[in-house]
C-alpha positions as CSV (number, residue, x, y, z in Angstrom):
1,M,121.0,103.5,116.1
2,L,117.5,103.0,114.5
3,N,115.9,105.0,117.2
4,R,118.2,107.9,116.7
5,F,118.1,107.9,112.9
6,F,114.4,107.5,112.5
7,R,113.4,109.3,115.7
8,L,111.3,106.4,116.8
9,Q,110.8,107.5,120.4
10,E,109.9,111.0,119.2
11,N,107.2,109.6,117.0
12,Q,106.0,107.3,119.7
13,T,106.7,104.1,117.8
14,T,109.0,101.0,118.1
15,V,111.0,98.8,115.7
16,P,108.5,95.9,115.9
17,R,105.6,98.3,115.1
18,E,107.4,99.8,112.2
19,V,108.4,96.4,110.8
20,S,104.8,95.2,111.2
21,A,103.5,98.3,109.4
22,G,105.9,97.7,106.6
23,L,104.7,94.2,106.2
24,V,101.1,95.3,106.0
25,T,101.9,98.0,103.4
26,F,103.8,95.4,101.4
27,L,101.0,92.8,101.5
28,T,98.4,95.4,100.4
29,M,100.5,96.5,97.4
30,A,102.2,93.1,96.5
31,Y,99.7,92.6,93.7
32,I,101.8,95.0,91.6
33,L,104.6,92.4,91.4
34,F,102.3,90.2,89.3
35,V,100.0,92.7,87.7
36,Q,102.8,94.8,86.3
37,P,104.5,92.0,84.2
38,A,101.1,90.9,82.9
39,V,100.1,94.5,82.0
40,L,103.3,95.6,80.3
41,S,104.0,92.4,78.4
42,T,100.7,92.3,76.5
43,D,98.7,95.0,74.8
44,F,94.9,95.5,75.0
45,S,94.4,93.2,72.0
46,G,96.3,90.4,73.6
47,E,99.4,90.8,71.4
48,P,102.9,91.0,73.0
49,T,104.3,94.4,73.5
50,G,107.9,93.1,73.3
51,L,108.6,93.6,77.0
52,D,109.6,90.3,78.7
53,P,107.5,89.5,81.8
54,G,110.5,88.3,83.8
55,A,112.4,91.5,83.0
56,V,109.5,93.6,84.1
57,L,109.2,91.7,87.4
58,L,112.9,92.3,88.1
59,A,112.7,96.0,87.2
60,T,109.6,96.4,89.4
61,C,111.2,94.8,92.4
62,L,114.5,96.8,92.0
63,A,112.9,100.1,91.2
64,S,110.3,99.9,94.0
65,A,113.0,98.9,96.5
66,F,115.2,101.7,95.4
67,A,112.6,104.4,95.5
68,T,111.0,103.2,98.7
69,F,114.4,103.0,100.4
70,L,115.1,106.6,99.4
71,M,111.7,107.7,100.8
72,G,112.6,106.0,104.1
73,V,116.2,107.3,104.6
74,L,115.8,110.8,102.9
75,A,112.2,111.8,103.7
76,K,111.9,109.5,106.6
77,L,108.2,109.0,105.8
78,P,106.2,105.7,106.0
79,I,105.4,105.8,102.3
80,A,106.1,103.0,99.8
81,L,106.6,103.5,96.1
82,A,106.1,101.2,93.0
83,P,105.0,101.4,89.4
84,G,101.6,103.1,89.5
85,M,98.4,101.5,88.4
86,G,96.9,103.7,85.7
87,Q,100.3,104.8,84.5
88,N,101.1,101.2,83.5
89,F,98.0,100.9,81.4
90,F,98.7,104.3,79.8
91,F,102.2,103.0,79.1
92,V,100.7,100.1,77.1
93,A,98.5,102.6,75.3
94,V,101.6,104.6,74.4
95,V,103.3,101.5,73.1
96,M,100.3,100.7,70.9
97,A,100.2,104.3,69.6
98,L,103.9,104.2,68.7
99,T,103.5,100.9,67.0
100,A,100.6,102.3,64.9
101,Q,102.7,105.3,64.0
102,G,105.5,103.0,62.7
103,F,108.2,103.6,65.4
104,D,111.0,101.0,65.1
105,S,111.2,100.2,68.8
106,P,107.9,101.1,70.4
107,W,108.5,99.7,73.9
108,Q,112.0,101.0,74.1
109,T,110.8,104.5,73.0
110,A,108.0,104.3,75.6
111,L,110.6,103.6,78.3
112,G,112.5,106.6,76.9
113,I,109.4,108.8,77.3
114,V,109.0,107.7,80.9
115,F,112.7,108.4,81.5
116,V,112.4,111.9,80.2
117,A,109.3,112.5,82.2
118,G,111.2,111.4,85.3
119,L,113.9,114.0,84.5
120,I,111.2,116.6,84.3
121,F,109.9,115.5,87.7
122,L,113.4,116.0,89.0
123,L,113.6,119.5,87.5
124,L,110.2,120.5,88.9
125,T,111.4,119.3,92.3
126,F,114.6,121.2,92.3
127,V,113.0,124.5,91.2
128,G,110.3,124.1,93.9
129,L,107.3,124.1,91.6
130,R,105.7,121.0,93.1
131,E,106.2,122.4,96.6
132,A,104.7,125.7,95.6
133,I,101.6,124.0,94.3
134,L,101.2,121.9,97.4
135,H,101.7,124.9,99.7
136,S,98.9,126.8,97.8
137,L,96.3,124.2,98.8
138,S,94.0,125.3,101.6
139,P,93.5,123.1,104.7
140,S,90.1,122.1,103.3
141,L,91.5,121.0,100.0
142,R,94.2,118.9,101.7
143,S,91.6,117.2,103.9
144,A,89.4,116.6,100.9
145,V,92.2,114.9,99.1
146,A,92.7,112.6,102.1
147,V,89.0,111.8,102.3
148,G,88.8,111.2,98.5
149,I,91.7,108.8,98.6
150,G,90.0,107.1,101.6
151,M,86.8,106.6,99.5
152,F,88.9,105.5,96.6
153,I,90.8,102.7,98.4
154,A,87.7,101.6,100.3
155,F,85.9,101.4,96.9
156,I,88.8,99.3,95.6
157,G,88.6,97.1,98.7
158,L,84.9,96.5,98.3
159,K,85.5,95.6,94.6
160,N,88.4,93.3,95.4
161,G,86.3,91.7,98.0
162,G,83.6,91.0,95.5
163,L,80.9,92.9,97.3
164,I,80.2,95.2,94.4
165,S,80.1,94.4,90.7
166,D,79.8,96.2,87.4
167,A,76.2,97.1,86.4
168,P,74.5,99.1,83.7
169,A,73.8,101.9,86.2
170,L,77.5,102.0,87.2
171,V,78.1,99.6,90.1
172,A,75.7,97.5,92.2
173,L,75.6,95.2,95.3
174,N,76.8,91.8,94.3
175,A,74.2,89.9,96.3
176,G,74.8,86.6,94.5
177,H,78.3,86.6,95.8
178,F,77.4,86.4,99.5
179,R,77.6,82.6,99.8
180,S,80.9,82.3,98.0
181,I,84.4,81.5,99.4
182,D,85.5,84.9,98.3
183,A,82.9,86.6,100.5
184,A,83.9,84.3,103.5
185,V,87.5,85.4,103.1
186,F,86.6,89.0,102.9
187,W,84.2,89.1,105.8
188,T,86.6,87.0,108.0
189,G,89.4,89.5,107.4
190,L,87.1,92.5,107.9
191,I,85.3,91.3,111.1
192,V,88.5,90.1,112.7
193,T,90.3,93.4,112.0
194,L,87.4,95.5,113.2
195,I,87.0,93.5,116.5
196,L,90.7,93.7,117.2
197,M,90.7,97.4,116.4
198,A,87.8,98.0,118.7
199,R,89.7,96.3,121.5
200,Q,92.8,98.3,120.6
201,V,94.9,95.2,119.9
202,P,98.2,96.0,118.1
203,G,98.6,94.5,114.7
204,A,94.9,94.2,114.0
205,I,95.2,94.6,110.2
206,L,98.0,92.1,109.9
207,V,96.1,89.5,112.0
208,G,93.1,90.1,109.8
209,I,95.2,89.3,106.7
210,V,96.5,86.2,108.3
211,C,93.0,84.9,109.2
212,A,91.7,85.7,105.7
213,T,94.7,83.8,104.3
214,V,93.8,80.7,106.4
215,V,90.2,80.8,105.2
216,A,91.2,81.2,101.6
217,S,93.6,78.3,101.9
218,A,91.0,76.1,103.5
219,G,88.5,77.0,100.8
220,G,91.0,76.0,98.1
221,K,91.3,79.5,96.7
222,L,95.1,79.8,96.9
223,Q,97.2,78.5,94.0
224,Y,100.5,77.5,95.5
225,H,103.5,77.8,93.1
226,G,106.3,76.7,95.4
227,I,108.3,78.9,97.7
228,V,111.7,79.8,96.2
229,D,112.3,80.7,92.5
230,F,113.8,83.5,90.6
231,P,112.0,85.1,87.6
232,T,113.1,83.8,84.1
233,I,114.3,86.6,81.8
234,N,114.4,85.9,78.0
235,E,115.1,89.5,76.9
236,P,116.6,92.0,79.3
237,A,114.9,95.4,79.5
238,A,117.4,97.2,81.7
239,F,118.9,100.3,80.0
240,A,117.0,99.4,76.8
241,F,115.2,102.7,76.6
242,R,115.6,104.7,73.4
243,L,115.9,108.5,73.4
244,Q,116.4,109.0,69.6
245,D,112.7,109.4,68.9
246,V,111.5,110.8,72.2
247,F,112.1,114.4,71.3
248,S,109.4,114.6,68.6
249,M,106.0,116.2,68.3
250,A,104.5,112.7,68.3
251,C,105.9,111.9,71.7
252,L,105.5,115.3,73.4
253,P,101.8,114.7,74.4
254,F,102.7,111.4,76.1
255,I,105.5,113.1,78.1
256,V,103.0,115.8,79.3
257,V,100.5,113.2,80.4
258,F,103.0,111.2,82.4
259,V,104.2,114.4,84.1
260,F,100.6,115.4,85.0
261,M,99.7,112.0,86.3
262,D,102.7,111.6,88.5
263,V,102.7,115.1,89.9
264,F,99.2,114.9,91.1
265,D,99.1,111.3,92.1
266,T,102.2,111.8,94.3
267,M,100.9,115.0,95.7
268,G,97.6,113.4,96.7
269,T,99.2,110.4,98.3
270,L,101.7,112.5,100.3
271,V,98.9,114.7,101.6
272,G,96.5,111.8,102.4
273,V,99.0,109.5,104.1
274,T,100.9,112.1,106.2
275,Q,97.6,113.6,107.3
276,Q,96.4,110.1,108.3
277,A,99.6,109.6,110.3
278,N,99.4,113.0,111.9
279,L,102.8,113.9,110.6
280,Q,102.0,117.2,109.1
281,Q,103.4,120.3,111.0
282,D,101.2,123.4,110.8
283,G,99.6,121.9,107.7
284,N,103.0,121.3,106.0
285,I,104.5,117.9,105.0
286,P,107.9,117.4,106.7
287,R,110.8,116.9,104.3
288,L,108.5,117.4,101.3
289,R,111.3,118.1,98.8
290,E,113.1,114.9,99.8
291,A,109.9,112.9,99.4
292,M,109.3,114.3,95.9
293,L,113.0,113.7,95.1
294,S,112.6,110.1,96.0
295,D,109.5,109.8,93.8
296,S,111.3,111.5,90.9
297,L,114.5,109.4,91.1
298,G,112.3,106.3,91.4
299,T,110.7,107.0,88.0
300,V,114.1,107.7,86.4
301,A,115.5,104.4,87.8
302,G,112.3,102.5,86.9
303,A,112.5,103.6,83.2
304,A,116.2,102.7,83.1
305,L,115.5,99.3,84.6
306,G,112.5,98.6,82.3
307,T,109.2,99.5,84.0
308,S,106.6,102.3,83.9
309,T,106.3,105.4,86.1
310,V,107.1,104.7,89.8
311,T,105.0,106.7,92.2
312,S,103.9,106.9,95.9
313,Y,101.2,104.3,96.8
314,I,98.0,105.0,98.6
315,E,98.2,101.5,100.1
316,S,100.9,103.1,102.4
317,A,97.9,104.2,104.5
318,A,97.4,100.6,105.5
319,G,100.8,100.6,107.2
320,V,100.1,103.9,108.8
321,Q,96.9,102.5,110.3
322,Q,99.0,99.6,111.6
323,G,101.2,102.1,113.5
324,G,103.9,103.1,111.0
325,R,105.1,106.6,111.6
326,T,108.7,106.8,110.3
327,G,111.0,105.9,107.4
328,L,111.7,102.5,109.0
329,T,108.3,101.4,107.7
330,A,109.4,102.3,104.2
331,V,112.8,100.7,104.6
332,T,111.0,97.5,105.6
333,V,108.9,97.6,102.5
334,A,112.1,98.1,100.4
335,V,113.7,95.1,101.9
336,L,110.6,93.0,101.3
337,F,110.6,94.0,97.6
338,L,114.1,92.6,97.3
339,L,113.1,89.5,99.2
340,A,110.2,89.1,96.8
341,L,112.6,88.2,94.0
342,P,113.7,84.8,95.3
343,F,110.3,84.2,97.1
344,S,108.1,85.4,94.2
345,P,106.0,82.2,94.1
346,L,105.1,82.6,97.8
347,I,104.2,86.3,97.3
348,M,102.2,85.3,94.2
349,T,100.1,83.0,96.3
350,I,98.8,85.9,98.5
351,G,99.2,88.8,96.2
352,T,97.1,87.4,93.3
353,Y,94.0,86.8,95.5
354,P,92.5,90.2,96.2
355,P,89.9,89.3,98.8
356,I,92.7,88.6,101.3
357,T,93.9,92.2,101.5
358,A,90.6,93.9,100.5
359,P,89.4,94.2,104.2
360,A,92.6,96.2,105.0
361,L,91.7,98.7,102.2
362,V,88.1,99.2,103.5
363,V,89.3,99.7,107.1
364,V,91.9,102.2,106.1
365,G,89.4,104.1,103.9
366,A,87.1,104.4,106.8
367,M,89.9,105.7,109.0
368,M,90.9,108.3,106.4
369,F,87.3,109.7,106.3
370,R,87.8,111.3,109.7
371,N,89.6,114.1,107.8
372,A,86.2,115.3,106.5
373,G,85.8,117.0,109.9
374,S,88.7,119.4,109.0
375,I,86.8,120.8,105.9
376,E,85.2,124.2,106.3
377,W,81.7,123.0,105.3
378,S,80.1,126.4,106.2
379,D,82.3,128.2,103.5
380,E,81.0,127.3,100.0
381,T,84.3,128.4,98.4
382,E,86.0,125.6,100.4
383,S,83.3,123.0,100.8
384,I,82.2,122.7,97.1
385,P,85.7,122.1,95.6
386,A,86.4,119.8,98.5
387,F,83.2,117.8,97.8
388,L,84.1,117.6,94.1
389,I,87.5,116.2,95.0
390,I,86.0,113.6,97.3
391,L,83.5,112.6,94.7
392,G,85.8,112.8,91.7
393,I,88.7,110.7,93.0
394,P,86.8,107.4,93.3
395,L,84.3,108.0,90.4
396,F,87.1,109.0,88.0
397,F,89.1,106.1,89.4
398,S,92.1,108.5,89.4
399,I,93.6,110.6,92.2
400,A,95.1,113.0,89.6
401,D,91.8,113.6,87.7
402,G,89.7,114.0,90.9
403,M,92.1,116.5,92.3
404,A,92.1,118.4,89.1
405,L,88.4,118.9,89.2
406,G,88.5,120.6,92.7
407,F,91.6,122.6,91.8
408,V,89.8,124.2,88.8
409,V,86.7,125.1,90.8
410,W,88.4,126.4,93.9
411,P,90.0,129.6,92.4
412,L,86.9,130.3,90.4
413,L,84.8,130.5,93.6
414,K,87.5,132.5,95.4
415,L,87.6,135.1,92.6
416,A,83.8,135.2,92.6
417,R,83.9,136.2,96.2
418,G,86.6,138.8,95.6
419,Q,89.6,137.1,97.1
420,F,92.8,138.0,95.2
421,D,95.5,136.8,97.6
422,G,98.7,135.0,96.6
423,A,97.2,131.5,97.0
424,T,94.3,132.4,94.7
425,R,96.6,133.8,92.1
426,R,98.8,130.7,92.1
427,M,95.8,128.4,92.0
428,C,94.4,130.4,89.0
429,V,97.6,129.7,87.1
430,L,97.4,126.0,88.0
431,A,93.7,125.9,87.1
432,A,94.5,127.4,83.7
433,A,97.3,124.9,83.1
434,I,94.9,122.0,84.0
435,V,92.2,123.3,81.6
436,I,94.7,123.7,78.8
437,Y,96.1,120.2,79.5
438,F,92.7,118.6,79.3
439,L,91.4,120.5,76.2
440,A,94.7,120.5,74.2
441,I,96.1,117.1,75.2
442,R,93.9,114.7,77.1
443,M,90.8,115.0,74.9
444,H,92.9,114.0,71.9
445,M,94.6,111.0,73.5
């Protein structure tokens, strides 16, 4: 049944391989289960936002499982979804802004803003606007997005592994870290993974994570909190969103920002992961509308349950590198999100220690860089925007902002060369919208 529904044989994969890939994807993104409650429950000054951490954890698990399951059974793609990093911090900034403006229920209103943004995502999906934007991208831009995301997650991996640190110049090699347990954990996971990959051993990334976990445990770096326990909820957040104040001029800019971030983050992840998995057909993502529908419904469900914007995760590329090719990988991740609720202490043990999963991100980033060979480097109208996307995504620490940089420059160079085809005209409209968005909204946030 699984073979027929997910077309496992057609995609040259098996049930064990898909389940293993789902486990790797889940482990690389499990940090969100513990980062999300901490982020949403406390503002930047350390004051409580009003959202209960237990309620946020429950909402995160349920919304992630729901959206990822939809991605698996509707779009049949090996892509997992969860509340997005970046969007969650912006959510807190919105709560603080609403509090300063005297709103009666800031966090409930912020959830209402995310809920409305999710409905707009749905509308954009049904009218085909998101598909039109994606189909307007040239092969070089698509490849650049994949490479940029690869650099982004490799950068995150090196940072999580402790090899780079903040410095006045930007970042620097953290040489003083080399003799630490963190470094031993990172290098163990990376070297084991690379050796097994070189010998074409199945499950290399998962074995690397296991070996890194063993070293971390031996080094006393893991804080064990038990095995079985459910989150404690003092104030429910499910269906607590307020719409009374959302439709106001004060909230409109926040809605626009949430829409922009999710549209481009999702687009970038879909392009990067499907290209990494060789799932694109003639440059097109299969079942694209179903994938975007899953993403949109996930955001609506997440806001209703009590968490910030749900979006596709770039960590899905780790599962793809493990061999995941179908929606069964996503369904596995969805099940693991549900199992995380009663086993949250066990997940916390691994998920809250970044050096364990950092090697997987570095390896995946390296594998995604192969897409650079598909960029038309001899054509300046393609190579320069592609380079700006590759550079922008990791340096801006945002998929959406990095993509926006290349999307603005691409039509300008095409027009300068005298190309006025349909794709150029559509990209001109998109570029104009991006410029207006940054000048009229983002610079005033």
